[in-house]
Each structure stands twice: as structure tokens, then as C-alpha cells.
DSSP file (Angstrom, degrees, kcal/mol; ACC not computed):
  #  RESIDUE AA STRUCTURE BP1 BP2  ACC     N-H-->O    O-->H-N    N-H-->O    O-->H-N    TCO  KAPPA ALPHA  PHI   PSI    X-CA   Y-CA   Z-CA
    1    1 A M              0   0    0      0, 0.0     7,-1.9     0, 0.0     8,-0.7   0.000 360.0 360.0 360.0 132.5    0.0    0.0    0.0
    2    2 A S  E     -A    7   0A   0      5,-0.2     2,-0.5     6,-0.1     5,-0.2  -0.956 360.0-175.3-121.6 131.5    1.4    3.3   -1.0
    3    3 A I  E >  S-A    6   0A   0      3,-2.3     3,-2.0    -2,-0.5    54,-0.0  -0.990  78.3 -14.9-125.5 123.1    0.5    6.7    0.4
    4    4 A R  T 3  S-     0   0    0     -2,-0.5    -1,-0.1     1,-0.3     3,-0.1   0.851 127.5 -56.4  53.7  37.0    2.0    9.8   -1.1
    5    5 A G  T 3  S+     0   0    0      1,-0.2     2,-0.5    -3,-0.0    -1,-0.3   0.544 114.7 115.4  77.1   6.2    4.6    7.7   -2.8
    6    6 A V  E <   -A    3   0A   0     -3,-2.0    -3,-2.3     2,-0.0     2,-0.5  -0.930  68.7-125.7-113.3 131.6    5.8    6.2    0.5
    7    7 A E  E     +A    2   0A   0     -2,-0.5    -5,-0.2    -5,-0.2     4,-0.0  -0.636  32.3 174.7 -74.6 119.6    5.4    2.5    1.2
    8    8 A T        +     0   0    0     -7,-1.9     3,-0.3    -2,-0.5     5,-0.2   0.573  55.7  82.3-106.7 -11.1    3.5    2.3    4.6
    9    9 A V  S    S+     0   0    0     -8,-0.7    -1,-0.1     1,-0.2    83,-0.1   0.933 106.4  26.7 -63.3 -46.3    2.9   -1.4    5.1
   10   10 A N  S    S+     0   0    0     82,-0.0     2,-0.5     2,-0.0    -1,-0.2   0.384  99.7 100.6-100.1   4.2    6.3   -2.2    6.5
   11   11 A R        -     0   0    0     -3,-0.3     2,-1.2     1,-0.1    81,-0.0  -0.786  61.4-150.5 -92.3 129.1    7.1    1.2    8.0
   12   12 A F        +     0   0    0     -2,-0.5     2,-0.3    79,-0.0    77,-0.1  -0.567  49.4 131.8 -96.4  70.1    6.5    1.6   11.7
   13   13 A T        -     0   0    0     -2,-1.2     2,-0.2    -5,-0.2    -2,-0.0  -0.773  44.0-161.8-117.8 163.5    5.7    5.2   11.7
   14   14 A F        -     0   0    0     -2,-0.3    74,-0.1    77,-0.0    -2,-0.0  -0.716  25.4-173.3-143.7  88.0    3.0    7.3   13.3
   15   15 A C    >   -     0   0    0     -2,-0.2     3,-1.3     1,-0.1     4,-0.3  -0.238  38.3-100.9 -87.2 172.7    2.9   10.7   11.5
   16   16 A K  G >  S+     0   0    0      1,-0.3     3,-1.5     2,-0.2    -1,-0.1   0.841 117.7  59.9 -61.1 -38.0    0.9   13.8   12.2
   17   17 A D  G 3  S+     0   0    0      1,-0.3    -1,-0.3    43,-0.0    40,-0.2   0.695  98.3  60.3 -67.6 -18.0   -1.8   13.1    9.6
   18   18 A E  G <  S+     0   0    0     -3,-1.3    43,-2.8    42,-0.1     2,-0.4   0.535  86.1  95.2 -85.5  -6.6   -2.7    9.8   11.2
   19   19 A R  B <  S-b   61   0B   0     -3,-1.5     2,-0.6    -4,-0.3    43,-0.2  -0.687  78.2-126.4 -88.0 137.5   -3.7   11.6   14.4
   20   20 A L        +     0   0    0     41,-2.4    43,-0.1    -2,-0.4    -2,-0.1  -0.719  46.5 147.2 -84.8 121.5   -7.3   12.4   14.9
   21   21 A N        +     0   0    0     -2,-0.6     2,-0.7    41,-0.1    -1,-0.1   0.274  27.9 116.5-139.0  11.5   -7.8   16.1   15.7
   22   22 A N     >  -     0   0    0      1,-0.2     4,-2.5     2,-0.0     5,-0.2  -0.765  51.8-154.2 -85.8 115.5  -11.2   17.0   14.1
   23   23 A D  H  > S+     0   0    0     -2,-0.7     4,-2.5     1,-0.2     5,-0.2   0.851  91.5  52.1 -60.8 -37.6  -13.5   18.0   16.9
   24   24 A K  H  > S+     0   0    0      2,-0.2     4,-2.1     1,-0.2    -1,-0.2   0.906 112.0  45.2 -67.5 -40.7  -16.7   17.1   15.1
   25   25 A I  H  > S+     0   0    0      2,-0.2     4,-2.5     1,-0.2    -2,-0.2   0.889 112.3  52.3 -69.5 -37.8  -15.5   13.6   14.2
   26   26 A I  H  X S+     0   0    0     -4,-2.5     4,-2.1     2,-0.2    -2,-0.2   0.928 110.2  48.2 -62.4 -44.7  -14.2   13.1   17.8
   27   27 A A  H  X S+     0   0    0     -4,-2.5     4,-1.9     1,-0.2    -2,-0.2   0.918 113.4  47.5 -61.5 -43.1  -17.6   14.1   19.2
   28   28 A R  H  X S+     0   0    0     -4,-2.1     4,-2.8     1,-0.2     5,-0.3   0.868 108.3  56.2 -65.5 -36.7  -19.3   11.8   16.7
   29   29 A L  H  X S+     0   0    0     -4,-2.5     4,-1.4     1,-0.2    -2,-0.2   0.920 112.4  40.5 -61.0 -45.1  -16.9    9.0   17.7
   30   30 A Y  H  < S+     0   0    0     -4,-2.1    -1,-0.2     2,-0.2    -2,-0.2   0.780 119.1  46.8 -77.7 -25.7  -17.8    9.2   21.4
   31   31 A Q  H  < S+     0   0    0     -4,-1.9    -2,-0.2    -5,-0.2    -3,-0.2   0.928 133.5   8.2 -79.6 -46.9  -21.5    9.7   20.7
   32   32 A S  H  < S+     0   0    0     -4,-2.8    -3,-0.2    -5,-0.2    -2,-0.2   0.273  98.5 113.6-124.5  12.3  -22.2    6.9   18.2
   33   33 A G     <  -     0   0    0     -4,-1.4     2,-0.3    -5,-0.3    13,-0.2  -0.272  67.1-107.2 -79.6 171.1  -19.0    4.9   18.0
   34   34 A I  E     -C   45   0B   0     11,-2.9    11,-2.5    -2,-0.0     2,-0.4  -0.775  30.9-142.7 -99.9 143.9  -18.6    1.3   19.0
   35   35 A V  E     -C   44   0B   0     -2,-0.3     2,-0.5     9,-0.2     9,-0.2  -0.908  14.4-170.9-116.2 133.7  -16.7    0.4   22.2
   36   36 A I  E     -C   43   0B   0      7,-2.9     7,-3.2    -2,-0.4     2,-0.5  -0.992  14.0-167.9-116.0 125.1  -14.3   -2.5   22.9
   37   37 A S  E     +C   42   0B   0     -2,-0.5     2,-0.4     5,-0.2     5,-0.2  -0.949  22.3 159.2-123.6 116.3  -13.3   -2.7   26.5
   38   38 A K  E >   -C   41   0B   0      3,-2.9     3,-3.0    -2,-0.5    91,-0.1  -0.885  60.4 -84.1-129.0  97.4  -10.5   -5.0   27.7
   39   39 A Y  T 3  S+     0   0    0     -2,-0.4     3,-0.1     1,-0.4    72,-0.1  -0.098 113.1  12.5 -50.0 133.2   -9.4   -3.5   31.1
   40   40 A P  T 3  S+     0   0    0      0, 0.0    72,-3.4     0, 0.0     2,-0.4  -0.902 122.9  65.4 -95.4  17.1   -7.4   -1.3   31.3
   41   41 A V  E <   -CD  38 111B   0     -3,-3.0    -3,-2.9    70,-0.2     2,-0.4  -0.855  56.1-174.3-105.5 135.5   -7.7   -0.4   27.5
   42   42 A R  E     -CD  37 110B   0     68,-2.5    68,-3.2    -2,-0.4     2,-0.5  -0.997   5.9-162.2-127.2 130.5  -10.8    0.8   25.9
   43   43 A I  E     -CD  36 109B   0     -7,-3.2    -7,-2.9    -2,-0.4     2,-0.4  -0.958   3.0-169.0-116.7 122.2  -11.1    1.3   22.1
   44   44 A H  E     +CD  35 108B   0     64,-2.7    64,-2.7    -2,-0.5     2,-0.3  -0.895  17.5 175.8-101.3 136.5  -13.8    3.5   20.6
   45   45 A Y  E     -CD  34 107B   0    -11,-2.5   -11,-2.9    -2,-0.4     2,-0.3  -0.991  16.9-174.9-144.7 155.7  -14.1    3.2   16.8
   46   46 A L  E     - D   0 106B   0     60,-1.9    60,-2.3    -2,-0.3     2,-0.3  -0.981  22.6-131.6-148.9 130.6  -16.3    4.5   14.0
   47   47 A F  E     - D   0 105B   0     -2,-0.3     2,-0.3    58,-0.2    58,-0.3  -0.675  29.5-172.8 -83.3 138.6  -16.4    3.6   10.3
   48   48 A L  E     - D   0 104B   0     56,-2.5    56,-0.8    -2,-0.3     2,-0.1  -0.843  24.7-108.0-125.6 163.2  -16.4    6.6    8.0
   49   49 A S     >  -     0   0    0     -2,-0.3     4,-1.5    54,-0.1    54,-0.1  -0.445  36.9-107.3 -82.2 165.9  -16.8    7.1    4.3
   50   50 A A  H  > S+     0   0    0      1,-0.2     4,-1.0     2,-0.2     5,-0.3   0.850 120.5  53.6 -63.0 -34.7  -13.9    8.2    2.2
   51   51 A E  H  4 S+     0   0    0      1,-0.2    -1,-0.2     2,-0.2     3,-0.2   0.886 109.8  47.0 -67.9 -38.9  -15.4   11.7    1.8
   52   52 A E  H  4 S+     0   0    0      1,-0.2    -1,-0.2     2,-0.1    -2,-0.2   0.779 101.2  67.8 -72.3 -26.5  -15.8   12.1    5.6
   53   53 A M  H  < S-     0   0    0     -4,-1.5    -1,-0.2     1,-0.1    -2,-0.2   0.898  71.1-170.6 -66.1 -42.9  -12.3   10.9    6.3
   54   54 A R     <  +     0   0    0     -4,-1.0     2,-0.3     1,-0.2    -3,-0.1   0.815  52.6  97.7  55.7  33.7  -10.4   13.9    4.7
   55   55 A S  S    S-     0   0    0     -5,-0.3    -1,-0.2     2,-0.2    -2,-0.1  -0.984  78.0-129.8-146.7 153.9   -7.1   12.1    5.1
   56   56 A A  S    S+     0   0    0     -2,-0.3     2,-0.2    -3,-0.1   -52,-0.1   0.609  88.7  83.3 -77.9 -11.5   -4.9   10.0    2.9
   57   57 A Y  S    S-     0   0    0    -40,-0.2    -2,-0.2     1,-0.1     3,-0.1  -0.638  76.8-136.5 -97.3 151.8   -4.8    7.3    5.6
   58   58 A R  S    S+     0   0    0     -2,-0.2    47,-2.6     1,-0.1     2,-0.4   0.703  89.5  34.3 -77.9 -20.5   -7.4    4.6    6.2
   59   59 A A  E     - e   0 105B   0     45,-0.2     2,-0.4    47,-0.0    47,-0.2  -0.996  60.6-165.5-137.8 141.1   -7.3    5.1   10.0
   60   60 A Q  E     - e   0 106B   0     45,-1.5    47,-2.9    -2,-0.4     2,-0.4  -0.968  18.2-155.1-121.9 144.5   -6.9    8.1   12.3
   61   61 A V  E     -be  19 107B   0    -43,-2.8   -41,-2.4    -2,-0.4     2,-0.4  -0.935  16.2-165.4-129.5 141.5   -6.2    7.6   15.9
   62   62 A L  E     - e   0 108B   0     45,-1.9    47,-3.1    -2,-0.4     2,-0.5  -0.993  15.3-160.1-119.4 128.7   -6.7    9.5   19.2
   63   63 A I  E     + e   0 109B   0     -2,-0.4     2,-0.3    45,-0.2    47,-0.2  -0.943  17.5 168.7-117.4 132.3   -4.7    8.2   22.2
   64   64 A N  E     - e   0 110B   0     45,-2.8    47,-2.2    -2,-0.5     2,-0.4  -0.923  23.9-156.5-140.3 157.5   -5.8    9.2   25.7
   65   65 A A  E     - e   0 111B   0     -2,-0.3     2,-0.3    45,-0.2    47,-0.2  -0.997  36.1-105.6-137.0 138.6   -5.2    8.4   29.4
   66   66 A S     >  -     0   0    0     45,-2.4     4,-2.3    -2,-0.4    -2,-0.0  -0.430  20.0-163.1 -69.6 123.0   -7.7    9.0   32.1
   67   67 A K  T  4 S+     0   0    0     -2,-0.3    -1,-0.2     1,-0.2     9,-0.1   0.788  91.4  58.6 -73.1 -27.8   -6.8   12.0   34.3
   68   68 A R  T  4 S+     0   0    0      1,-0.1    -1,-0.2    -3,-0.0     3,-0.2   0.871 114.6  34.8 -68.3 -36.8   -9.2   10.8   37.0
   69   69 A K  T  4 S+     0   0    0      1,-0.2     2,-0.7    44,-0.1    -2,-0.2   0.868 122.6  42.7 -88.3 -39.5   -7.4    7.4   37.3
   70   70 A L     <  -     0   0    0     -4,-2.3    -1,-0.2     1,-0.2     6,-0.1  -0.903  67.0-176.5-110.1 104.2   -3.8    8.5   36.8
   71   71 A K        +     0   0    0     -2,-0.7     2,-0.3    -3,-0.2    -1,-0.2   0.859  59.9  75.2 -71.6 -36.8   -3.3   11.7   38.7
   72   72 A K  S  > S-     0   0    0      1,-0.1     4,-2.0     2,-0.0     3,-0.3  -0.622  71.3-143.9 -86.6 134.0    0.3   12.4   37.7
   73   73 A A  H  > S+     0   0    0     -2,-0.3     4,-2.9     1,-0.2     5,-0.2   0.839 101.5  60.1 -60.9 -34.3    1.0   13.8   34.2
   74   74 A V  H  > S+     0   0    0      1,-0.2     4,-1.9     2,-0.2    -1,-0.2   0.907 106.6  46.3 -61.1 -41.9    4.2   11.7   34.1
   75   75 A S  H  > S+     0   0    0     -3,-0.3     4,-2.2     2,-0.2    -2,-0.2   0.915 113.0  48.8 -67.7 -43.6    2.2    8.5   34.5
   76   76 A R  H  X S+     0   0    0     -4,-2.0     4,-2.5     1,-0.2     5,-0.2   0.923 111.1  50.4 -61.6 -43.9   -0.4    9.5   31.9
   77   77 A N  H  X S+     0   0    0     -4,-2.9     4,-2.3     1,-0.2    -1,-0.2   0.880 109.2  51.7 -63.1 -38.2    2.3   10.5   29.4
   78   78 A R  H  X S+     0   0    0     -4,-1.9     4,-2.4    -5,-0.2    -1,-0.2   0.929 111.1  46.5 -64.3 -45.3    4.0    7.1   29.9
   79   79 A M  H  X S+     0   0    0     -4,-2.2     4,-2.4     1,-0.2    -2,-0.2   0.898 113.1  49.5 -66.0 -39.5    0.8    5.1   29.3
   80   80 A K  H  X S+     0   0    0     -4,-2.5     4,-2.5     2,-0.2    -1,-0.2   0.896 110.0  51.8 -64.9 -38.6    0.0    7.2   26.2
   81   81 A R  H  X S+     0   0    0     -4,-2.3     4,-2.3    -5,-0.2    -2,-0.2   0.914 110.3  48.4 -63.7 -42.7    3.5    6.7   24.9
   82   82 A L  H  X S+     0   0    0     -4,-2.4     4,-2.6     2,-0.2    -2,-0.2   0.923 112.4  48.1 -63.2 -44.0    3.2    2.9   25.4
   83   83 A L  H  X S+     0   0    0     -4,-2.4     4,-2.6     1,-0.2     5,-0.2   0.894 110.7  51.6 -63.9 -39.2   -0.2    2.9   23.6
   84   84 A R  H  X S+     0   0    0     -4,-2.5     4,-2.3     2,-0.2    -1,-0.2   0.917 111.3  47.5 -63.0 -43.0    1.2    4.9   20.8
   85   85 A E  H  X S+     0   0    0     -4,-2.3     4,-2.0     2,-0.2    -2,-0.2   0.921 111.9  49.4 -64.3 -44.3    4.1    2.5   20.4
   86   86 A L  H  X S+     0   0    0     -4,-2.6     4,-1.9     1,-0.2    -2,-0.2   0.917 112.6  47.1 -63.7 -42.5    1.9   -0.5   20.4
   87   87 A Y  H  X S+     0   0    0     -4,-2.6     4,-1.8     1,-0.2    -1,-0.2   0.912 108.6  56.1 -63.3 -40.6   -0.4    1.0   17.8
   88   88 A R  H  < S+     0   0    0     -4,-2.3     4,-0.3     1,-0.2    -1,-0.2   0.888 110.9  44.0 -59.1 -40.2    2.6    1.9   15.7
   89   89 A Y  H  < S+     0   0    0     -4,-2.0     3,-0.3     1,-0.2    -1,-0.2   0.839 121.5  38.5 -72.3 -33.7    3.7   -1.7   15.7
   90   90 A K  H >X S+     0   0    0     -4,-1.9     4,-1.2    -5,-0.2     3,-1.1   0.513  88.2  93.1 -97.0  -6.7    0.2   -3.2   15.0
   91   91 A K  H 3X S+     0   0    0     -4,-1.8     4,-2.9     1,-0.3     5,-0.2   0.788  75.3  64.8 -66.4 -26.5   -1.1   -0.6   12.6
   92   92 A S  H 3> S+     0   0    0     -4,-0.3     4,-2.0    -3,-0.3    -1,-0.3   0.867 102.3  51.2 -62.6 -33.0    0.0   -2.5    9.5
   93   93 A L  H <> S+     0   0    0     -3,-1.1     4,-2.0     2,-0.2    -1,-0.2   0.895 110.4  48.4 -67.5 -40.5   -2.5   -5.2   10.5
   94   94 A V  H  X S+     0   0    0     -4,-1.2     4,-2.5     1,-0.2    -2,-0.2   0.935 111.6  49.4 -63.4 -46.7   -5.3   -2.7   10.9
   95   95 A Y  H  X S+     0   0    0     -4,-2.9     4,-2.5     1,-0.2    -2,-0.2   0.873 108.7  53.1 -63.0 -37.8   -4.5   -1.1    7.5
   96   96 A D  H  X S+     0   0    0     -4,-2.0     4,-2.1    -5,-0.2    -1,-0.2   0.930 110.6  47.0 -61.9 -45.2   -4.5   -4.6    5.8
   97   97 A Q  H  X S+     0   0    0     -4,-2.0     4,-1.5     1,-0.2    -2,-0.2   0.918 114.5  46.4 -62.3 -44.1   -7.9   -5.3    7.3
   98   98 A L  H  X>S+     0   0    0     -4,-2.5     5,-2.4     1,-0.2     4,-0.9   0.865 109.6  54.7 -67.8 -36.0   -9.3   -1.9    6.2
   99   99 A Q  H ><5S+     0   0    0     -4,-2.5     3,-0.5    -5,-0.2    -1,-0.2   0.907 106.1  52.1 -63.5 -42.3   -7.7   -2.3    2.7
  100  100 A K  H 3<5S+     0   0    0     -4,-2.1    -1,-0.2     1,-0.2    -2,-0.2   0.884 117.9  37.2 -60.7 -39.4   -9.5   -5.6    2.2
  101  101 A K  H 3<5S-     0   0    0     -4,-1.5    -1,-0.2    -5,-0.1    -2,-0.2   0.482 104.8-127.6 -91.4  -3.9  -12.9   -4.1    3.1
  102  102 A D  T <<5 +     0   0    0     -4,-0.9     2,-0.3    -3,-0.5    -3,-0.2   0.935  62.2 145.6  52.9  49.6  -12.1   -0.7    1.4
  103  103 A A      < -     0   0    0     -5,-2.4     2,-0.4    -6,-0.1    -1,-0.2  -0.760  42.6-151.8-117.9 159.9  -13.1    0.9    4.7
  104  104 A Y  E     +D   48   0B   0    -56,-0.8   -56,-2.5    -2,-0.3     2,-0.3  -0.973  21.1 175.8-128.0 144.6  -12.0    4.0    6.6
  105  105 A M  E     -De  47  59B   0    -47,-2.6   -45,-1.5    -2,-0.4     2,-0.4  -0.984  25.9-141.3-148.4 158.5  -12.2    4.4   10.4
  106  106 A V  E     -De  46  60B   0    -60,-2.3   -60,-1.9    -2,-0.3     2,-0.3  -0.958  24.4-164.4-117.4 142.1  -11.3    6.6   13.3
  107  107 A L  E     -De  45  61B   0    -47,-2.9   -45,-1.9    -2,-0.4     2,-0.4  -0.929  15.0-163.5-126.4 146.9  -10.1    5.1   16.6
  108  108 A S  E     -De  44  62B   0    -64,-2.7   -64,-2.7    -2,-0.3     2,-0.6  -0.983   9.8-164.6-127.1 121.8   -9.8    6.3   20.1
  109  109 A I  E     -De  43  63B   0    -47,-3.1   -45,-2.8    -2,-0.4     2,-0.4  -0.929  11.9-172.7-109.0 118.5   -7.5    4.3   22.4
  110  110 A V  E     -De  42  64B   0    -68,-3.2   -68,-2.5    -2,-0.6     2,-0.6  -0.930  19.0-148.8-118.8 130.6   -8.0    5.1   26.1
  111  111 A Y  E     +De  41  65B   0    -47,-2.2   -45,-2.4    -2,-0.4   -70,-0.2  -0.879  22.7 169.5 -94.1 120.9   -6.0    3.9   29.0
  112  112 A G        +     0   0    0    -72,-3.4   -71,-0.1    -2,-0.6    -1,-0.1   0.185  31.7 119.1-118.7  16.0   -8.3    3.7   32.0
  113  113 A G        -     0   0    0    -73,-0.4   -47,-0.1     2,-0.1   -44,-0.1  -0.330  58.0-140.5 -81.7 165.4   -6.3    1.8   34.6
  114  114 A T  S    S+     0   0    0     -2,-0.1     2,-0.3   -44,-0.1   -43,-0.2   0.526  82.3  51.4-100.5  -9.1   -5.2    3.1   38.0
  115  115 A H  S    S-     0   0    0    -45,-0.1     2,-0.3   -40,-0.0    -2,-0.1  -0.876  88.2-101.0-128.2 160.2   -1.7    1.6   37.9
  116  116 A L        -     0   0    0     -2,-0.3     2,-0.3    -3,-0.0    -2,-0.1  -0.584  32.4-157.2 -81.2 139.4    1.2    1.7   35.5
  117  117 A L        -     0   0    0     -2,-0.3     2,-0.1    -4,-0.0    -4,-0.0  -0.850  15.2-123.0-110.5 150.9    1.8   -1.4   33.3
  118  118 A D     >  -     0   0    0     -2,-0.3     4,-2.4     1,-0.1     5,-0.2  -0.383  38.5 -94.2 -83.7 175.0    5.1   -2.3   31.7
  119  119 A F  H  > S+     0   0    0      1,-0.2     4,-2.3     2,-0.2     5,-0.1   0.870 122.1  49.4 -58.2 -42.0    5.4   -2.8   27.9
  120  120 A W  H  > S+     0   0    0      2,-0.2     4,-1.8     1,-0.2    -1,-0.2   0.884 112.0  46.7 -72.1 -38.9    4.8   -6.5   27.9
  121  121 A E  H  > S+     0   0    0      2,-0.2     4,-1.9     1,-0.2    -1,-0.2   0.921 114.2  48.7 -65.4 -43.2    1.7   -6.4   30.1
  122  122 A M  H  X S+     0   0    0     -4,-2.4     4,-2.8     1,-0.2    -2,-0.2   0.887 109.3  53.2 -63.6 -39.2    0.2   -3.6   28.1
  123  123 A E  H  X S+     0   0    0     -4,-2.3     4,-2.6    -5,-0.2    -1,-0.2   0.893 106.3  52.8 -63.8 -40.1    1.0   -5.5   24.8
  124  124 A R  H  X S+     0   0    0     -4,-1.8     4,-1.4     2,-0.2    -1,-0.2   0.927 114.7  40.8 -61.6 -46.0   -0.9   -8.5   26.1
  125  125 A V  H  X S+     0   0    0     -4,-1.9     4,-1.9     2,-0.2    -2,-0.2   0.908 114.5  52.2 -69.0 -42.6   -4.0   -6.5   26.9
  126  126 A F  H  X S+     0   0    0     -4,-2.8     4,-2.5     1,-0.2    -2,-0.2   0.883 106.4  54.2 -62.3 -39.8   -3.7   -4.4   23.7
  127  127 A D  H  X S+     0   0    0     -4,-2.6     4,-2.2     2,-0.2    -1,-0.2   0.885 106.1  52.5 -62.5 -39.2   -3.5   -7.5   21.6
  128  128 A K  H  X S+     0   0    0     -4,-1.4     4,-1.5     1,-0.2    -1,-0.2   0.929 112.0  45.2 -61.6 -44.8   -6.8   -8.8   23.1
  129  129 A A  H  X S+     0   0    0     -4,-1.9     4,-2.0     1,-0.2    -2,-0.2   0.895 112.0  51.9 -66.2 -39.4   -8.6   -5.6   22.2
  130  130 A M  H  X S+     0   0    0     -4,-2.5     4,-2.7     1,-0.2    -1,-0.2   0.853 104.1  57.1 -68.2 -33.6   -7.1   -5.5   18.7
  131  131 A R  H  X S+     0   0    0     -4,-2.2     4,-2.0     2,-0.2    -1,-0.2   0.914 108.0  47.5 -62.0 -41.5   -8.2   -9.1   18.0
  132  132 A V  H  X S+     0   0    0     -4,-1.5     4,-2.1     2,-0.2    -2,-0.2   0.908 111.3  51.6 -64.8 -41.0  -11.8   -8.0   18.8
  133  133 A L  H  X S+     0   0    0     -4,-2.0     4,-2.3     1,-0.2    -2,-0.2   0.911 107.6  52.0 -61.4 -43.3  -11.4   -5.0   16.6
  134  134 A F  H  X S+     0   0    0     -4,-2.7     4,-2.3     1,-0.2    -1,-0.2   0.899 108.9  50.3 -61.1 -41.1  -10.1   -7.2   13.7
  135  135 A K  H  X S+     0   0    0     -4,-2.0     4,-1.8     1,-0.2    -1,-0.2   0.908 110.6  50.0 -63.2 -40.9  -13.1   -9.4   14.0
  136  136 A D  H  X S+     0   0    0     -4,-2.1     4,-0.9     2,-0.2    -2,-0.2   0.874 109.5  50.8 -66.2 -36.9  -15.4   -6.4   13.9
  137  137 A I  H >< S+     0   0    0     -4,-2.3     3,-0.6     1,-0.2    -1,-0.2   0.916 109.2  51.4 -66.1 -41.6  -13.7   -5.0   10.8
  138  138 A E  H 3< S+     0   0    0     -4,-2.3    -2,-0.2     1,-0.2    -1,-0.2   0.869 112.7  45.9 -61.7 -36.4  -14.1   -8.4    9.1
  139  139 A L  H 3< S+     0   0    0     -4,-1.8    -1,-0.2    -5,-0.1    -2,-0.2   0.602  88.2 112.3 -82.4 -12.1  -17.8   -8.4    9.9
  140  140 A H    <<  -     0   0    0     -4,-0.9     2,-0.6    -3,-0.6    -3,-0.0  -0.408  56.9-150.3 -68.6 133.2  -18.3   -4.8    8.8
  141  141 A D     >  -     0   0    0      1,-0.1     4,-2.4    -2,-0.1     3,-0.3  -0.926   2.4-157.4-106.8 117.7  -20.5   -4.3    5.7
  142  142 A I  T  4 S+     0   0    0     -2,-0.6    -1,-0.1     1,-0.2     4,-0.1   0.877  91.7  54.6 -62.0 -40.9  -19.5   -1.2    3.7
  143  143 A S  T  4 S+     0   0    0      1,-0.2    -1,-0.2     2,-0.1    -2,-0.0   0.841 112.4  44.1 -64.9 -32.0  -22.9   -0.9    2.0
  144  144 A E  T  4 S+     0   0    0     -3,-0.3    -2,-0.2     1,-0.0    -1,-0.2   0.928  87.3 168.2 -77.9 -47.4  -24.7   -0.9    5.3
  145  145 A G     <  -     0   0    0     -4,-2.4     2,-0.5     1,-0.1    -4,-0.1  -0.017  47.2 -63.4  62.8-172.5  -22.3    1.5    7.1
  146  146 A Q        -     0   0    0    -99,-0.2     2,-1.0    -4,-0.1    -1,-0.1  -0.960  43.4-134.3-112.0 128.2  -23.2    3.1   10.4
  147  147 A K        +     0   0    0     -2,-0.5    -2,-0.1  -115,-0.0     3,-0.0  -0.708  50.7 137.3 -84.0 103.2  -26.1    5.4   10.5
  148  148 A S        -     0   0    0     -2,-1.0    -2,-0.0     1,-0.0  -120,-0.0  -0.938  59.6 -69.2-143.1 164.1  -25.0    8.4   12.5
  149  149 A P        -     0   0    0      0, 0.0     2,-0.1     0, 0.0  -117,-0.1  -0.201  54.5-113.8 -58.3 143.1  -25.3   12.2   12.2
  150  150 A E        -     0   0    0      1,-0.1     2,-0.4     2,-0.0    -3,-0.0  -0.369  24.2-113.5 -75.4 155.2  -23.5   13.8    9.3
  151  151 A I              0   0    0      1,-0.1    -1,-0.1    -2,-0.1  -126,-0.0  -0.756 360.0 360.0 -87.2 134.3  -20.6   16.2    9.7
  152  152 A E              0   0    0     -2,-0.4    -1,-0.1     0, 0.0    -2,-0.0   0.470 360.0 360.0 -78.3 360.0  -21.4   19.7    8.6
């Protein structure tokens, strides 16, 4: 798969354009998106049309950590960094699934735990959540789509 002349399948990058920063899409994601919860990771996702996506990438991601559960900014930043790294390693699998279905999606990955996890523990939990996401992508029907409010 090539985007802007760059081969992205085997590149483990996470560039600025892959980050979700559209407030209207974020609001729609949390209002009408689907949730996968594997404690302490929660994934919200929403399928979009190519016109709504406004990006060259098939998926855009928002990564978050709960301020209520992790009081210290250092702890939140560490968990967000781990989630970003894990997504960066696994995103080629997501892109492959989306490419097969000719689908576009936005994701929000939220860390909701009260304690810090190391990389290997986080990877184990993240993999469980991603397996459920892959099954949902496989079952997604493009013609049906998700009926949700349009973006103005």
C-alpha cells in the first residue's frame, strides 16, 4: 500500500496526519461509535466514508489516558507513549484489514487503569482488544455503514 509515494505497510511510523484532531469527528466517535473494552484499555471506533475521512490514511487515531485514574501527568504520558508505540507496531495489520474491506475508520484508544503497566503487560491487553477490533472489521459491511449524524 502506498500513500503519497511512500510504502507504509512495513514502515513503523505514526505521522501527524494519522492523528485524529477533528472536533466534530471526535464528538461523533464518542456519541455513536462502538466500544471495545479490555481492562485497562478501551477502544472506541467508528467507520467513515472516504469523503468524511479527509485524510490520505485509512485510519486516524486518538490516544488518551484518564486524568481521573492516573493523577500524575508523568504517568499519563508514559501510558500514552506505550499505547502509541503498540499501535505503531500493530497498525499495518489494521491497514491490511481496512484495505480488504475498502473501509476507513477513526479510533480512540483510552487507558483507564489506575496503575502503571510495563510494555509486555500492556501489549498482552492491547492484543486482546485488537483481536476483537479485527473481527469487527471483518464483519463490517460497507454498503450498510453506520447510521450516524452527518458532519457539517
